[in-house]
VEXDRENDO-289376 format. One line per 10 residues: number of its first residue (from 1); their letters; for each residue x, y, z of C-alpha. Coordinates in nm, 3 decimals, padded with zeros to 5 digits. Layout:
# VEXDRENDO-289376
NUM = a = X/Y/Z; ...
This chain:
# VEXDRENDO-289376
1 = tsashrcetg = 10.189/07.035/06.023; 10.473/07.142/05.797; 10.387/06.859/05.560; 10.018/06.953/05.547; 10.096/07.318/05.478; 10.352/07.223/05.206; 10.098/06.993/05.040; 09.841/07.273/05.025; 10.066/07.565/04.931; 10.396/07.427/04.805
11 = yesletrymk = 10.581/07.629/05.072; 10.857/07.442/05.251; 10.903/07.547/05.614; 11.259/07.624/05.717; 11.419/07.630/06.065; 11.573/07.978/06.088; 11.578/08.034/06.463; 11.901/08.115/06.642; 11.752/07.974/06.959; 11.455/07.750/07.025
21 = ltrlddleqv = 11.276/07.802/07.356; 11.027/07.566/07.512; 10.879/07.863/07.700; 10.944/08.235/07.739; 11.064/08.188/08.097; 11.377/08.021/07.952; 11.489/08.361/07.820; 11.640/08.424/08.161; 11.871/08.122/08.124; 11.963/08.231/07.771
31 = mvfgrgpeng = 12.072/08.570/07.904; 12.268/08.414/08.191; 12.426/08.165/07.952; 12.537/08.444/07.722; 12.635/08.723/07.961; 12.619/08.582/08.312; 12.364/08.688/08.575; 12.268/09.055/08.583; 12.027/09.259/08.789; 11.685/09.278/08.629
41 = qrlfvslikg = 11.694/08.969/08.407; 11.396/08.804/08.576; 11.192/09.123/08.564; 11.288/09.171/08.199; 11.143/08.829/08.116; 10.829/08.911/08.316; 10.789/09.228/08.108; 10.850/09.044/07.779; 10.573/08.796/07.862; 10.330/09.081/07.904
51 = mlaldanqri = 10.439/09.242/07.578; 10.407/08.913/07.386; 10.061/08.812/07.509; 09.898/08.625/07.221; 09.564/08.795/07.278; 09.603/09.162/07.179; 09.337/09.257/07.433; 09.551/09.109/07.710; 09.876/09.265/07.589; 10.045/09.520/07.817
61 = tpsevlrhpf = 10.003/09.887/07.724; 10.281/10.150/07.698; 10.174/10.315/08.024; 10.177/09.975/08.198; 10.523/09.906/08.055; 10.655/10.234/08.199; 10.518/10.139/08.543; 10.657/09.785/08.530; 10.905/09.696/08.810; 11.173/09.630/08.544
71 = fnrksspctn = 11.224/10.006/08.521; 11.276/10.030/08.896; 11.645/09.947/08.896; 11.662/09.965/09.273; 11.451/09.651/09.309; 11.581/09.427/09.030; 11.771/09.141/09.197; 11.943/08.894/08.975; 11.898/08.520/09.006; 12.134/08.317/09.223
81 = msverpqnpv = 12.328/08.088/08.991; 12.506/07.766/09.078; 12.875/07.699/09.030; 12.817/07.530/08.696; 12.706/07.718/08.391; 12.328/07.677/08.367; 12.215/07.396/08.143; 12.149/07.525/07.793; 11.767/07.557/07.772; 11.761/07.609/07.398
91 = vfqhpsnles = 11.883/07.458/07.073; 12.125/07.695/06.896; 12.205/07.688/06.527; 12.576/07.737/06.594; 12.646/07.619/06.951; 13.017/07.597/06.876; 13.035/07.977/06.867; 12.919/08.008/07.225; 13.180/08.008/07.498; 13.136/07.959/07.866
101 = krsqkincsf = 13.226/08.282/08.039; 13.104/08.200/08.387; 13.281/07.946/08.605; 13.248/08.091/08.954; 12.950/08.116/09.182; 12.774/08.451/09.166; 12.530/08.523/09.447; 12.323/08.836/09.396; 12.061/08.975/09.629; 11.881/09.305/09.646
111 = qnsvefsqqv = 12.151/09.457/09.865; 12.388/09.437/09.569; 12.147/09.563/09.308; 12.211/09.880/09.114; 12.054/10.181/09.281; 11.890/10.466/09.100; 12.011/10.802/09.208; 11.877/10.940/09.533; 11.636/11.226/09.510; 11.682/11.555/09.688
121 = cvhtsasssf = 11.481/11.743/09.947; 11.479/12.097/09.814; 11.451/12.392/10.050; 11.534/12.755/10.047; 11.776/12.771/10.334; 12.012/12.837/10.044; 12.385/12.793/10.049; 12.631/13.000/09.849; 12.880/12.715/09.825; 12.846/12.364/09.693
131 = nsgeleiveg = 13.081/12.080/09.611; 12.956/12.036/09.258; 13.216/11.782/09.146; 13.197/11.727/08.773; 12.920/11.989/08.742; 13.170/12.274/08.791; 12.902/12.519/08.900; 12.965/12.798/09.148; 12.773/13.101/09.267; 12.759/13.347/08.980
141 = silgnrykve = 12.773/13.079/08.709; 12.545/13.141/08.411; 12.338/12.842/08.300; 12.213/12.829/07.944; 12.343/13.181/07.882; 12.051/13.316/08.082; 12.017/13.195/08.442; 12.260/13.327/08.704; 12.322/13.096/08.999; 12.253/13.273/09.329
151 = aflgeggfgi = 12.256/12.982/09.573; 12.232/12.604/09.597; 11.911/12.456/09.729; 11.994/12.087/09.738; 12.168/11.797/09.575; 12.107/11.435/09.483; 12.252/11.159/09.274; 12.101/11.328/08.968; 12.292/11.655/09.027; 12.186/11.979/09.198
161 = vakcrdtktn = 11.899/12.222/09.235; 12.003/12.587/09.229; 11.824/12.911/09.296; 11.881/13.119/08.985; 11.793/13.465/08.859; 11.648/13.487/08.509; 11.858/13.767/08.359; 11.584/13.849/08.107; 11.288/13.874/08.345; 11.469/13.922/08.681
171 = ravaikvnrn = 11.250/13.644/08.821; 11.388/13.390/09.071; 11.347/13.028/08.963; 11.467/12.683/09.067; 11.687/12.507/08.812; 11.744/12.133/08.833; 12.083/12.061/08.675; 12.128/11.695/08.576; 12.468/11.535/08.562; 12.598/11.443/08.218
181 = rpdilqqakl = 12.577/11.065/08.265; 12.383/10.821/08.045; 12.162/10.690/08.325; 12.090/11.040/08.459; 12.017/11.172/08.109; 11.771/10.887/08.061; 11.599/10.985/08.385; 11.585/11.347/08.272; 11.427/11.247/07.940; 11.166/11.043/08.123
191 = eifileqlrr = 11.092/11.330/08.361; 11.053/11.571/08.069; 10.817/11.326/07.900; 10.602/11.311/08.214; 10.613/11.688/08.264; 10.492/11.734/07.907; 10.192/11.516/07.989; 10.129/11.723/08.300; 10.098/12.040/08.091; 09.738/11.932/08.042
201 = ldpdaanivk = 09.678/12.012/08.409; 09.653/12.350/08.581; 09.940/12.341/08.836; 09.749/12.556/09.085; 09.434/12.344/09.066; 09.630/12.016/09.068; 09.879/12.106/09.346; 10.181/12.022/09.130; 10.494/12.226/09.069; 10.491/12.472/08.780
211 = wngffhdger = 10.733/12.368/08.509; 10.874/12.631/08.279; 11.044/12.399/08.032; 11.400/12.276/07.988; 11.722/12.391/07.828; 12.076/12.266/07.771; 12.383/12.398/07.944; 12.656/12.242/07.736; 12.572/11.873/07.741; 12.373/11.898/08.065
221 = vclnfelldq = 11.993/11.894/08.068; 11.844/12.162/08.296; 11.482/12.180/08.408; 11.325/12.514/08.502; 11.070/12.518/08.786; 10.897/12.778/08.996; 11.084/12.862/09.317; 10.912/12.720/09.625; 10.977/12.756/09.997; 11.078/12.432/10.171
231 = clwdyirdrk = 11.009/12.061/10.157; 10.752/11.907/10.388; 11.017/11.721/10.585; 11.181/12.052/10.681; 10.839/12.197/10.762; 10.772/11.908/11.003; 11.121/11.935/11.152; 11.067/12.306/11.220; 10.779/12.193/11.443; 11.027/11.982/11.641
241 = nqglpisevr = 10.880/11.662/11.496; 10.585/11.676/11.736; 10.329/11.635/11.458; 10.093/11.897/11.320; 09.753/11.976/11.469; 09.457/11.816/11.293; 09.353/12.160/11.172; 09.680/12.177/10.972; 09.692/11.813/10.867; 09.347/11.831/10.708
251 = pilhqltnal = 09.416/12.096/10.437; 09.760/11.953/10.352; 09.625/11.602/10.314; 09.331/11.732/10.112; 09.567/11.909/09.869; 09.789/11.603/09.828; 09.490/11.380/09.765; 09.368/11.632/09.510; 09.708/11.611/09.341; 09.683/11.230/09.317
261 = shlgsvgivh = 09.333/11.263/09.176; 09.461/11.492/08.901; 09.759/11.267/08.827; 09.524/10.972/08.797; 09.309/11.166/08.551; 09.601/11.169/08.305; 09.719/10.817/08.388; 10.035/10.911/08.579; 10.173/10.744/08.891; 10.413/10.964/09.089
271 = adlkpgnimv = 10.603/10.662/09.226; 10.817/10.848/09.481; 10.575/11.029/09.706; 10.745/11.132/10.031; 10.789/11.449/10.240; 11.107/11.535/10.048; 10.910/11.549/09.723; 10.633/11.769/09.864; 10.704/12.141/09.870; 10.547/12.411/10.085
281 = vnrhespvkv = 10.476/12.718/09.872; 10.505/12.965/10.160; 10.544/12.846/10.518; 10.401/13.171/10.654; 10.063/13.131/10.482; 09.769/12.979/10.665; 09.660/12.728/10.563; 09.982/12.634/10.390; 09.973/12.539/10.025; 10.172/12.240/09.902
291 = rlidfvivwg = 10.282/12.108/09.563; 10.419/11.776/09.439; 10.760/11.775/09.270; 10.990/11.516/09.109; 10.805/11.312/08.847; 11.074/11.062/08.749; 10.849/10.756/08.810; 11.121/10.555/08.980; 11.064/10.409/09.325; 11.354/10.551/09.517
301 = tvgysapevm = 11.260/10.544/09.887; 11.180/10.203/10.024; 11.022/10.335/10.345; 10.732/10.483/10.146; 10.700/10.200/09.892; 10.378/09.999/09.880; 10.396/09.622/09.947; 10.320/09.543/09.582; 10.619/09.752/09.471; 10.861/09.574/09.705
311 = lgipyneaad = 10.721/09.235/09.605; 10.761/09.303/09.232; 10.390/09.313/09.147; 10.279/09.547/08.865; 10.140/09.854/09.038; 09.906/10.142/08.961; 09.780/10.461/09.127; 09.702/10.267/09.447; 10.077/10.255/09.519; 10.078/10.634/09.548
321 = mwslglvave = 09.787/10.614/09.792; 09.994/10.389/10.019; 10.278/10.641/10.012; 10.037/10.924/10.087; 09.905/10.729/10.384; 10.256/10.712/10.528; 10.309/11.082/10.460; 09.984/11.151/10.645; 10.105/10.948/10.944; 10.423/11.157/10.944
331 = lgtgvplypg = 10.217/11.476/10.938; 10.013/11.361/11.237; 10.292/11.212/11.449; 10.600/11.400/11.331; 10.793/11.080/11.254; 10.795/10.819/10.975; 10.611/10.495/11.048; 10.827/10.245/10.855; 11.176/10.399/10.819; 11.356/10.083/10.710
341 = ngeydvlkfi = 11.696/10.063/10.541; 11.590/09.785/10.305; 11.287/09.604/10.170; 11.317/09.324/10.428; 11.310/09.567/10.721; 11.014/09.761/10.584; 10.814/09.446/10.512; 10.892/09.324/10.865; 10.773/09.653/11.017; 10.454/09.641/10.812
351 = ietqgqppdh = 10.381/09.281/10.912; 10.443/09.350/11.283; 10.188/09.633/11.278; 09.938/09.532/11.009; 09.990/09.162/10.952; 10.122/09.018/10.627; 09.960/09.060/10.285; 09.708/08.790/10.192; 09.825/08.484/10.000; 09.666/08.592/09.673
361 = vldsgvyted = 09.882/08.906/09.682; 10.200/08.717/09.769; 10.131/08.458/09.499; 10.176/08.718/09.226; 10.501/08.873/09.353; 10.823/08.829/09.156; 11.020/08.873/09.480; 10.788/08.697/09.726; 11.026/08.403/09.763; 11.306/08.643/09.856
371 = yfiednynqq = 11.123/08.731/10.179; 10.873/08.451/10.240; 10.879/08.072/10.259; 10.590/07.881/10.104; 10.432/07.625/10.337; 10.121/07.456/10.203; 10.046/07.298/10.541; 09.969/07.626/10.719; 09.643/07.819/10.700; 09.839/08.105/10.543
381 = rwtfktdkqf = 10.067/07.946/10.284; 10.344/08.205/10.302; 10.559/08.258/10.612; 10.785/08.562/10.648; 11.151/08.472/10.689; 11.311/08.536/11.027; 11.599/08.779/11.064; 11.841/08.486/11.093; 11.705/08.308/10.786; 11.727/08.623/10.575
391 = qcetgyesle = 12.076/08.708/10.702; 12.196/08.353/10.632; 12.068/08.374/10.274; 12.173/08.729/10.189; 12.425/08.849/10.447; 12.197/09.142/10.530; 12.157/09.220/10.900; 11.815/09.358/10.988; 11.816/09.679/11.193; 11.554/09.836/11.419
401 = tryiklarld = 11.519/10.191/11.289; 11.165/10.283/11.395; 11.084/10.588/11.604; 10.754/10.436/11.712; 10.657/10.068/11.715; 10.285/10.004/11.691; 10.105/09.679/11.763; 09.824/09.793/11.532; 09.731/10.101/11.331; 09.455/10.193/11.578
411 = dleqvmvfgr = 09.730/10.282/11.826; 09.821/10.583/11.610; 09.550/10.765/11.802; 09.738/10.716/12.128; 10.061/10.839/11.968; 09.891/11.159/11.857; 09.727/11.213/12.196; 10.061/11.148/12.366; 10.234/11.405/12.147; 09.975/11.682/12.124
421 = gpengqrlfv = 09.687/11.594/12.353; 09.336/11.499/12.236; 09.195/11.685/11.933; 08.875/11.660/11.736; 08.919/11.434/11.436; 09.199/11.209/11.559; 08.991/10.893/11.549; 08.856/10.977/11.203; 09.213/11.044/11.091; 09.318/10.694/11.200
431 = slikgmlald = 09.014/10.549/11.024; 09.125/10.720/10.704; 09.486/10.601/10.743; 09.369/10.240/10.771; 09.192/10.273/10.437; 09.498/10.427/10.274; 09.728/10.153/10.406; 09.523/09.850/10.303; 09.770/09.570/10.226; 09.578/09.462/09.916
441 = ahqritpsev = 09.602/09.739/09.656; 09.256/09.645/09.524; 09.108/09.717/09.868; 09.290/10.047/09.915; 09.085/10.366/09.928; 09.087/10.585/09.615; 09.150/10.962/09.599; 08.780/11.034/09.539; 08.689/10.820/09.840; 08.949/10.998/10.052
451 = lrhpffnpgl = 08.804/11.338/09.963; 08.458/11.216/10.066; 08.582/11.074/10.397; 08.424/11.224/10.713; 08.770/11.338/10.825; 08.739/11.629/10.583; 08.409/11.737/10.734; 08.507/11.929/11.049; 08.148/11.920/11.169; 08.146/11.541/11.165
461 = skswpltlks = 08.488/11.533/11.327; 08.352/11.728/11.622; 08.064/11.485/11.658; 08.306/11.197/11.710; 08.405/11.166/12.077; 08.744/11.283/12.194; 08.943/10.986/12.304; 09.199/10.861/12.547; 09.174/11.074/12.857; 09.417/10.820/12.998
471 = rslrfelhrd = 09.763/10.817/12.855; 09.840/10.448/12.915; 10.071/10.361/12.628; 10.019/10.066/12.394; 10.310/10.163/12.172; 10.685/10.191/12.210; 10.899/10.500/12.159; 11.229/10.389/12.012; 11.424/10.700/11.912; 11.464/11.061/12.016
481 = fqqmqpwy = 11.250/11.279/11.788; 11.475/11.577/11.850; 11.777/11.400/11.701; 11.601/11.313/11.375; 11.778/11.354/11.043; 11.635/11.274/10.701; 11.665/10.896/10.662; 11.559/10.870/10.298
C-alpha cells in the first residue's frame, strides 16, 4: 500500500493522473466523451490493449500492429451512442474544464465508415487522355524532370498510373503518381516501406513486380515500376469470362502461391489480393507469367476479404490464402464467387455456400455482434442476422449480386463442366479450393501445402476420374457473364 511503501522508503505517493480508468476498455468512452464517436475508436482500444500487455512476451509486435484491423479504415465502425452523453467512466483532475459537445444521437455503422482509396486495375490498353483533376498531368508531361508521360494506364483514389518513357535510358516504365493528400501520402509511405522490405526478394523468383524506387514530382510521391501487360481481370474478360482451362489455371495458381510463400518468408501480408492486383507480364506467352502488385497492406475489396478480416479478428498470412482461393475460383469459372457490395452481403454469401464460421472464431471478432446475434440456447451460439434485421439496424438493404449461387463448394465442379466441359484435374482443383477457403484461418491450407497438392501433379490429375457426364445443374446462374464489368 501507499502507507507501507512510505514507511519503508519515505516516498509519498501522489495522484497525478488526468484520468483514472477502471479498465482499458473504458478508453473508448473517454474518447467519445471528449470528441464524440468516431470511426475506429473501438479498434484503437483493442490495439492499445495488445500494446500494453503486462507480460512482454505476450505484447503485440510491430508487424502485428501494422496488420491490426485498426489500420483498415474501411472496416472501422464507430460505436452507436445514446442520446445522452455517455456516463463519465473516469475521475478527472479538472472535470470543470470538460464540456459536453454531444447532445444528439449519432448512429454509425460500417456503411458510413471512412473508406480507403480504391485501388486500380492497371492494363496497357493505354489512353492518351485522362481527367487528372488536381494532378494536372497530360500526355507529354515530364515527371521528376525525367519521365515523359506517354499514356494513362489506370486510375484510383490514390491517383493515376501512367506509362512513361525514361528520357535517360529510353526505357518504358509504369509510374504510380500519388495525389498530394495527407491520407494518400501516408499510404505511399507505407507502400514504400513494404517495397523496401521486398528488396530482399528476387522479383522474378518471387513473382512480384519489379520496383525501381521512388521520386518526388513537386510535392507528389511517384513510384517507379516495371511496365507489365494487363491485369488478370482483363485477361479473364478477354476469354469472355468462360474460365480458363485447367492447363492454364495450374501454372498461374502455382506462381501466385509461390508469391505468397515468398511474402510469408519476409513476414509480409499482401492484404488486397484480387485479379486487379495481379498482372500478366505478356499475354502472348505460354504459359503466361504473372506478378503481384500493390503492397499497401490495406484491405480494400470486401469480396476477396477473409472472414476474420470482416469480423475484426487479427489476421496473418492465412487471410491472403483465402483471397487466393477466390482468385482461383475466378480463374476456373470466369466469375467471382462472392461479389458483395458490403461485408454483410459477402458474409451471407459465404454462409449460404459454406456454412457460418465456428463459434470459437465468432467469439473473437470485434464486429461479430454487428452481423450475428448471440443465442446461448442453440447448438451454435451465434445466429446470422436476417436481411430485415440488418436493414432495420443499419438502413443497409442487402442485394443479390452473385453470378453463380452454389449450395456447396463441391458444386464448383459442375460449374466448370457446364462452362468448358469435363477436364482432367477439375475434381482435384475443387479439393484444393476447399482447403484454401477453410472458414477457420488456423485450418486453412498453407502455401507450402498448396504447392504439394496433387492438383499440381498432372499425372495424378489424369488418374482421377473425369466427372459429370450429365449436366444436371445443382447451382444457379444469376447474371449474364458477357455483361460483366469490374465490381471491385
